[in-house]
KEKE-3310 file (N, C-alpha, C; in steps of 0.2 Angstrom, whole numbers, plus 5000, padded with zeros to 4 digits):
npx = (5076:5080:5085:5073:5066:5074:5075:5060:5059:5068:5062:5048:5053:5058:5045:5038:5048:5047:5031:5032:5039:5031:5019:5022:5022:5010:5004:5009:5006:4990:4992:4996:4983:4976:4981:4982:4972:4984:4998:5015:5022:5037:5040:5036:5025:5014:4996:4993:4978:4962:4958:4944:4938:4947:4947:4932:4935:4944:4937:4926:4933:4942:4932:4930:4920:4914:4927:4930:4919:4919:4933:4925:4916:4925:4931:4923:4920:4934:4937:4927:4924:4936:4939:4928:4933:4944:4943:4939:4949:4957:4956:4954:4965:4974:4968:4960:4962:4970:4974:4990:4991:5002:5011:5001:5001:5013:5015:5003:5008:5019:5012:5016:5027:5029:5032:5022:5021:5023:5013:5005:5003:4998:4988:4980:4976:4970:4958:4954:4950:4940:4933:4926:4936:4941:4930:4922:4926:4938:4945:4942:4941:4956:4963:4958:4962:4978:4977:4973:4982:4991:4980:4976:4987:4990:4976:4979:4989:4983:4975:4981:4985:4975:4969:4967:4960:4948:4942:4939:4933:4920:4917:4914:4903:4892:4895:4897:4909:4906:4898:4908:4917:4911:4905:4915:4928:4928:4923:4936:4947:4943:4948:4959:4954:4948:4957:4965:4953:4957:4967:4969:4959:4965:4977:4970:4962:4973:4978:4985:4992:4985:4972:4975:4979:4968:4958:4948:4939:4934:4925:4924:4936:4947:4949:4963:4966:4961:4964:4978:4979:4973:4982:4991:4986:4982:4996:5003:4994:4986:4995:4990:4977:4979:4983:4972:4966:4973:4972:4958:4957:4965:4960:4947:4955:4960:4949:4944:4954:4953:4942:4944:4958:4959:4955:4965:4977:4975:4975:4986:4994:4990:4995:5007:5009:5006)
npy = (4843:4847:4835:4827:4829:4827:4812:4812:4816:4805:4794:4795:4797:4784:4776:4784:4779:4766:4764:4767:4757:4746:4750:4753:4741:4738:4752:4752:4739:4745:4756:4748:4742:4751:4756:4760:4746:4735:4743:4742:4742:4746:4746:4759:4766:4781:4781:4788:4791:4782:4767:4760:4747:4735:4729:4725:4715:4706:4702:4694:4687:4677:4670:4674:4677:4665:4659:4671:4666:4651:4654:4663:4653:4643:4652:4656:4644:4639:4648:4653:4640:4636:4646:4643:4631:4635:4644:4639:4627:4634:4641:4630:4624:4636:4641:4631:4617:4604:4587:4582:4596:4602:4593:4590:4602:4604:4594:4597:4611:4607:4606:4619:4619:4609:4604:4612:4608:4595:4588:4587:4580:4567:4570:4574:4560:4555:4563:4557:4545:4547:4553:4564:4571:4585:4594:4607:4604:4597:4606:4615:4607:4602:4615:4618:4610:4615:4628:4629:4624:4636:4645:4641:4644:4657:4661:4656:4665:4677:4673:4672:4686:4688:4694:4680:4683:4686:4677:4670:4678:4676:4663:4664:4671:4660:4657:4647:4638:4641:4651:4660:4660:4665:4677:4684:4683:4680:4693:4702:4697:4702:4710:4702:4689:4695:4700:4685:4682:4689:4687:4673:4674:4680:4670:4660:4665:4665:4654:4642:4631:4619:4620:4618:4605:4598:4603:4599:4603:4617:4628:4627:4630:4642:4659:4663:4651:4652:4664:4661:4653:4661:4671:4660:4656:4667:4672:4679:4688:4703:4714:4723:4719:4707:4713:4720:4708:4702:4714:4712:4700:4701:4711:4709:4706:4717:4726:4720:4720:4735:4738:4732:4735:4744:4735:4725:4729:4735:4720:4714:4720:4718:4713:4717:4730:4723)
npz = (5300:5287:5285:5283:5274:5265:5266:5264:5250:5244:5246:5239:5227:5226:5225:5213:5204:5205:5203:5188:5183:5186:5179:5165:5157:5156:5150:5138:5133:5131:5124:5113:5109:5107:5095:5078:5066:5061:5064:5069:5081:5093:5110:5120:5114:5110:5103:5086:5086:5091:5093:5096:5086:5087:5100:5096:5088:5091:5102:5096:5086:5095:5104:5115:5123:5129:5134:5143:5152:5156:5164:5176:5180:5184:5193:5203:5210:5213:5222:5232:5239:5243:5252:5260:5267:5272:5282:5294:5298:5299:5309:5317:5320:5326:5335:5342:5354:5351:5349:5341:5330:5328:5319:5308:5303:5298:5289:5281:5276:5266:5254:5250:5246:5236:5220:5207:5194:5192:5198:5188:5178:5187:5191:5181:5177:5187:5187:5174:5180:5188:5180:5176:5170:5159:5161:5171:5185:5185:5183:5195:5207:5207:5210:5220:5231:5229:5233:5246:5257:5256:5259:5273:5280:5278:5284:5297:5302:5303:5313:5323:5328:5334:5351:5363:5374:5370:5365:5378:5385:5378:5380:5391:5392:5387:5374:5361:5353:5336:5336:5343:5331:5321:5323:5332:5328:5314:5308:5314:5306:5293:5283:5280:5276:5262:5255:5254:5246:5235:5230:5226:5217:5208:5205:5201:5191:5181:5179:5169:5165:5169:5164:5150:5150:5154:5147:5132:5125:5114:5118:5132:5135:5148:5150:5149:5141:5130:5124:5123:5113:5104:5101:5094:5084:5076:5074:5065:5059:5066:5079:5086:5085:5095:5107:5111:5114:5126:5134:5136:5142:5155:5161:5170:5182:5184:5189:5199:5208:5207:5214:5228:5234:5243:5256:5252:5254:5267:5271:5270:5276:5290:5306:5308:5317:5328)
capx = (5072:5083:5087:5067:5063:5077:5070:5054:5060:5069:5056:5043:5057:5059:5039:5037:5051:5043:5026:5035:5042:5024:5014:5024:5021:5004:5002:5012:5000:4985:4993:4994:4977:4972:4982:4978:4975:4991:5003:5019:5025:5039:5041:5031:5022:5007:4994:4991:4972:4961:4955:4940:4938:4952:4943:4927:4937:4947:4931:4922:4937:4944:4926:4930:4913:4916:4932:4927:4912:4921:4935:4922:4914:4930:4937:4919:4919:4939:4939:4922:4926:4943:4936:4924:4936:4951:4944:4935:4952:4964:4954:4955:4973:4975:4963:4957:4967:4967:4982:4994:4990:5009:5015:4998:5003:5020:5010:5000:5015:5023:5009:5018:5033:5029:5032:5015:5021:5026:5008:5000:5001:4993:4980:4974:4975:4965:4953:4950:4947:4935:4926:4928:4940:4935:4924:4925:4927:4943:4949:4939:4945:4964:4966:4955:4969:4982:4975:4970:4988:4990:4975:4975:4994:4989:4973:4980:4994:4978:4970:4986:4986:4969:4969:4964:4953:4942:4938:4937:4928:4913:4914:4912:4894:4890:4895:4900:4914:4904:4898:4914:4920:4908:4903:4919:4934:4927:4925:4943:4949:4939:4954:4964:4949:4949:4966:4964:4953:4961:4976:4966:4955:4973:4981:4965:4961:4979:4979:4984:4994:4980:4967:4980:4979:4960:4953:4949:4932:4935:4920:4925:4943:4947:4951:4971:4970:4959:4971:4985:4976:4972:4988:4995:4983:4983:5002:5002:4988:4987:4997:4985:4971:4982:4985:4967:4962:4976:4967:4951:4957:4966:4954:4942:4960:4963:4943:4944:4960:4954:4937:4947:4962:4959:4956:4970:4984:4974:4978:4993:5000:4986:4997:5012:5012:5005)
capy = (4845:4847:4826:4823:4833:4824:4807:4810:4814:4799:4790:4799:4796:4777:4775:4786:4774:4756:4763:4768:4750:4742:4752:4755:4736:4738:4756:4749:4734:4746:4759:4747:4738:4756:4759:4759:4740:4735:4746:4737:4747:4744:4751:4764:4773:4784:4781:4794:4789:4778:4763:4752:4741:4730:4725:4722:4710:4702:4698:4689:4681:4674:4667:4676:4677:4657:4661:4671:4662:4647:4659:4667:4648:4641:4658:4656:4638:4640:4653:4650:4634:4638:4651:4640:4624:4635:4648:4633:4623:4638:4645:4624:4624:4640:4643:4625:4614:4598:4584:4582:4600:4604:4588:4591:4610:4604:4591:4603:4616:4602:4608:4625:4619:4601:4609:4611:4605:4588:4584:4587:4571:4562:4576:4572:4553:4554:4565:4554:4539:4548:4552:4572:4575:4589:4597:4612:4601:4594:4613:4618:4604:4601:4620:4621:4607:4616:4634:4626:4625:4644:4650:4640:4647:4663:4665:4655:4670:4681:4672:4672:4690:4690:4690:4675:4685:4689:4670:4667:4682:4676:4657:4665:4672:4656:4657:4641:4638:4642:4659:4664:4660:4669:4684:4688:4682:4682:4702:4704:4693:4700:4712:4694:4686:4700:4700:4681:4682:4692:4682:4668:4677:4683:4664:4655:4666:4666:4649:4641:4624:4616:4621:4617:4598:4596:4605:4599:4607:4623:4631:4627:4635:4647:4665:4664:4647:4656:4670:4657:4650:4666:4672:4657:4655:4673:4677:4681:4694:4712:4715:4729:4715:4702:4717:4721:4702:4702:4717:4709:4695:4705:4717:4707:4705:4724:4728:4715:4725:4741:4739:4729:4739:4748:4729:4721:4732:4732:4714:4714:4723:4716:4711:4722:4733:4719)
capz = (5296:5279:5283:5286:5269:5259:5266:5259:5244:5242:5247:5236:5219:5223:5223:5208:5199:5205:5198:5183:5182:5185:5175:5159:5152:5155:5148:5131:5129:5130:5118:5105:5107:5102:5088:5071:5066:5056:5067:5071:5084:5098:5117:5122:5110:5110:5096:5083:5085:5095:5088:5098:5084:5088:5105:5094:5082:5096:5107:5090:5083:5100:5105:5124:5128:5132:5138:5153:5157:5159:5170:5181:5182:5189:5199:5209:5213:5219:5228:5238:5242:5247:5259:5266:5268:5275:5288:5301:5297:5300:5317:5323:5320:5328:5340:5346:5359:5346:5348:5334:5324:5324:5312:5304:5299:5295:5284:5276:5273:5262:5248:5248:5243:5230:5213:5204:5188:5196:5200:5182:5175:5189:5192:5174:5177:5193:5186:5171:5182:5192:5173:5176:5165:5150:5164:5176:5189:5182:5185:5201:5213:5210:5212:5229:5235:5230:5237:5254:5261:5258:5263:5279:5283:5277:5288:5305:5303:5305:5318:5330:5328:5340:5359:5366:5377:5366:5365:5382:5387:5375:5383:5400:5392:5387:5366:5357:5346:5329:5336:5344:5324:5315:5328:5333:5326:5307:5309:5314:5299:5286:5278:5277:5269:5256:5253:5251:5239:5228:5228:5224:5211:5204:5203:5198:5182:5178:5178:5161:5162:5172:5159:5144:5151:5156:5144:5124:5120:5114:5122:5138:5137:5150:5144:5146:5136:5123:5122:5121:5106:5099:5098:5091:5080:5074:5076:5059:5060:5070:5085:5090:5089:5099:5111:5113:5117:5131:5138:5138:5148:5160:5164:5174:5187:5188:5191:5206:5214:5211:5219:5233:5233:5253:5259:5249:5256:5274:5274:5269:5284:5295:5312:5306:5322:5334)
cpx = (5073:5082:5080:5066:5067:5074:5065:5055:5063:5064:5050:5047:5058:5052:5038:5041:5049:5038:5026:5035:5036:5019:5016:5022:5014:5000:5003:5008:4995:4986:4992:4989:4973:4975:4978:4980:4982:4996:5007:5022:5032:5041:5034:5030:5015:5003:4994:4982:4970:4955:4951:4939:4941:4948:4937:4930:4941:4942:4929:4926:4942:4938:4929:4928:4913:4921:4932:4923:4915:4927:4932:4919:4919:4933:4933:4919:4927:4941:4933:4922:4933:4944:4933:4927:4942:4951:4941:4944:4959:4962:4955:4963:4976:4973:4962:4964:4967:4975:4983:4992:4997:5012:5009:4999:5007:5018:5008:5005:5018:5020:5012:5026:5033:5026:5025:5017:5022:5020:5003:4996:4998:4988:4977:4972:4971:4960:4947:4948:4943:4928:4924:4930:4937:4929:4927:4927:4935:4948:4948:4944:4953:4965:4963:4961:4975:4981:4974:4978:4991:4987:4975:4982:4993:4983:4975:4984:4988:4975:4974:4987:4980:4970:4965:4958:4947:4936:4935:4932:4920:4912:4912:4904:4892:4891:4898:4906:4912:4902:4903:4916:4917:4906:4909:4925:4934:4928:4932:4946:4949:4944:4958:4960:4950:4955:4968:4962:4952:4965:4972:4961:4958:4974:4977:4963:4967:4982:4980:4986:4988:4974:4967:4979:4973:4956:4953:4944:4935:4931:4920:4932:4942:4950:4959:4970:4966:4963:4977:4982:4973:4979:4991:4992:4983:4992:5005:5000:4991:4990:4995:4980:4973:4983:4978:4963:4966:4974:4960:4949:4961:4963:4950:4946:4960:4955:4942:4947:4958:4950:4940:4953:4964:4960:4962:4975:4983:4975:4983:4998:4997:4994:5005:5013:5007:5013)
cpy = (4844:4838:4823:4825:4829:4816:4806:4810:4808:4795:4791:4797:4788:4775:4777:4780:4766:4759:4764:4760:4745:4743:4754:4748:4736:4743:4753:4743:4739:4751:4757:4744:4745:4759:4757:4749:4741:4741:4741:4743:4742:4747:4754:4769:4776:4784:4786:4794:4784:4773:4755:4747:4736:4726:4720:4714:4705:4699:4692:4685:4677:4669:4667:4679:4669:4657:4664:4671:4656:4650:4658:4659:4646:4646:4655:4649:4638:4643:4653:4644:4634:4640:4647:4634:4629:4641:4643:4630:4629:4640:4635:4623:4630:4640:4636:4619:4607:4594:4584:4589:4602:4600:4588:4595:4608:4601:4595:4609:4612:4605:4615:4624:4614:4607:4606:4605:4597:4585:4586:4581:4568:4568:4573:4564:4552:4557:4562:4548:4541:4551:4560:4575:4579:4593:4602:4611:4598:4600:4616:4611:4603:4610:4623:4616:4611:4626:4632:4628:4632:4647:4647:4643:4653:4666:4663:4660:4675:4681:4672:4680:4693:4687:4684:4678:4685:4681:4669:4670:4679:4669:4660:4667:4667:4652:4652:4642:4642:4649:4662:4665:4665:4676:4688:4688:4682:4690:4705:4701:4694:4705:4706:4691:4692:4699:4692:4679:4685:4689:4677:4667:4678:4674:4660:4657:4666:4659:4644:4633:4618:4614:4617:4608:4594:4596:4603:4603:4615:4629:4631:4630:4641:4652:4664:4659:4649:4661:4666:4655:4655:4670:4670:4657:4662:4678:4681:4688:4700:4710:4718:4724:4710:4705:4719:4713:4702:4707:4716:4703:4696:4710:4714:4705:4713:4726:4724:4719:4733:4742:4736:4734:4740:4740:4725:4725:4732:4727:4712:4715:4720:4711:4713:4726:4728:4715)
cpz = (5290:5277:5283:5277:5264:5259:5263:5253:5240:5242:5241:5227:5220:5222:5218:5202:5199:5202:5190:5181:5179:5180:5167:5157:5152:5150:5140:5127:5125:5125:5110:5106:5104:5097:5082:5068:5060:5057:5069:5075:5091:5105:5118:5118:5110:5102:5094:5084:5091:5092:5092:5094:5087:5095:5101:5090:5087:5099:5102:5088:5089:5106:5114:5128:5130:5137:5147:5157:5159:5166:5176:5183:5187:5195:5205:5211:5216:5225:5234:5242:5246:5253:5262:5271:5274:5283:5294:5300:5299:5308:5320:5324:5324:5336:5347:5347:5353:5346:5340:5327:5324:5318:5307:5299:5295:5289:5278:5272:5268:5253:5246:5245:5237:5226:5209:5198:5189:5196:5192:5178:5180:5192:5185:5175:5182:5190:5180:5175:5187:5185:5174:5172:5160:5154:5169:5182:5189:5184:5191:5206:5212:5213:5219:5231:5234:5231:5244:5258:5261:5261:5269:5283:5283:5284:5297:5306:5307:5312:5325:5332:5334:5345:5360:5370:5375:5366:5370:5387:5384:5379:5387:5396:5389:5379:5366:5354:5339:5331:5338:5337:5321:5318:5329:5330:5319:5306:5309:5309:5295:5281:5275:5273:5262:5253:5249:5246:5235:5226:5223:5218:5208:5200:5200:5190:5177:5175:5172:5160:5163:5165:5151:5145:5150:5150:5135:5120:5121:5118:5129:5139:5142:5146:5146:5140:5131:5121:5118:5112:5100:5096:5093:5085:5073:5072:5070:5055:5064:5074:5090:5093:5095:5107:5116:5117:5123:5137:5140:5142:5154:5166:5171:5183:5190:5190:5198:5211:5214:5213:5226:5236:5242:5256:5259:5255:5264:5277:5275:5274:5290:5302:5312:5313:5327:5337)
residu = (UNK:UNK:UNK:UNK:UNK:UNK:UNK:UNK:UNK:UNK:UNK:UNK:UNK:UNK:UNK:UNK:UNK:UNK:UNK:UNK:UNK:UNK:UNK:UNK:UNK:UNK:UNK:UNK:UNK:UNK:UNK:UNK:UNK:UNK:UNK:UNK:UNK:UNK:UNK:UNK:UNK:UNK:UNK:UNK:UNK:UNK:UNK:UNK:UNK:UNK:UNK:UNK:UNK:UNK:UNK:UNK:UNK:UNK:UNK:UNK:UNK:UNK:UNK:UNK:UNK:UNK:UNK:UNK:UNK:UNK:UNK:UNK:UNK:UNK:UNK:UNK:UNK:UNK:UNK:UNK:UNK:UNK:UNK:UNK:UNK:UNK:UNK:UNK:UNK:UNK:UNK:UNK:UNK:UNK:UNK:UNK:UNK:UNK:UNK:UNK:UNK:UNK:UNK:UNK:UNK:UNK:UNK:UNK:UNK:UNK:UNK:UNK:UNK:UNK:UNK:UNK:UNK:UNK:UNK:UNK:UNK:UNK:UNK:UNK:UNK:UNK:UNK:UNK:UNK:UNK:UNK:UNK:UNK:UNK:UNK:UNK:UNK:UNK:UNK:UNK:UNK:UNK:UNK:UNK:UNK:UNK:UNK:UNK:UNK:UNK:UNK:UNK:UNK:UNK:UNK:UNK:UNK:UNK:UNK:UNK:UNK:UNK:UNK:UNK:UNK:UNK:UNK:UNK:UNK:UNK:UNK:UNK:UNK:UNK:UNK:UNK:UNK:UNK:UNK:UNK:UNK:UNK:UNK:UNK:UNK:UNK:UNK:UNK:UNK:UNK:UNK:UNK:UNK:UNK:UNK:UNK:UNK:UNK:UNK:UNK:UNK:UNK:UNK:UNK:UNK:UNK:UNK:UNK:UNK:UNK:UNK:UNK:UNK:UNK:UNK:UNK:UNK:UNK:UNK:UNK:UNK:UNK:UNK:UNK:UNK:UNK:UNK:UNK:UNK:UNK:UNK:UNK:UNK:UNK:UNK:UNK:UNK:UNK:UNK:UNK:UNK:UNK:UNK:UNK:UNK:UNK:UNK:UNK:UNK:UNK:UNK:UNK:UNK:UNK:UNK:UNK:UNK:UNK:UNK:UNK:UNK:UNK:UNK:UNK:UNK:UNK:UNK:UNK:UNK:UNK:UNK:UNK:UNK:UNK)
# end
């Protein structure tokens, strides 16, 4: 009994320590954003007062309304199209007896190991040849292509945990492949799809290099790119306002995670007990 209590104490101590490590940077920036304008602090410093004017000045000075709008347009396009393409592709790779799926899947996995930075110049000239450089499509299409390999790999692993007997029973009842996918298999992998949605949202929202190369119009800058320009142009200014701008950019990702955290954790452990 004492051994069990000791193990629980050690586990909870490790958990608390990990939470402190994760939350320390966030609360440091939050407290700095709420500090008095002009305050220069270092480390974890609790503000003596709460100054929400920092967020108003950051919002108006950094044109973050346009930045957040651009980021939402790109995120919605990338996440929705990637999911729509990856679900049937993963289903075909795992559940359909198609010739050549193994070598095709191996080729697809090259997208997971290919350095992203090595493609950025080629992507720029490709988008320019298509005449869509400087548009939202120049951000959406490359990120869809870069996200699909991981998405198919992720969803294929989820499909693999579903017994083949479910599909066979449905086929005996006269159900077609599309009906089996939509009505039987998709509900089984819903946690995995929601987890993938959170991951794609986070990766697409935080994308910086592609937006830096493709977008020249200030009104079309994504939120991270707008934050970079704001911090760079105002580096001589108030650190509290810069911290408030960082909070504004990070807040949508935090909100999405908070609302989907249960599904996210469920999707992360799907198949562990299989």
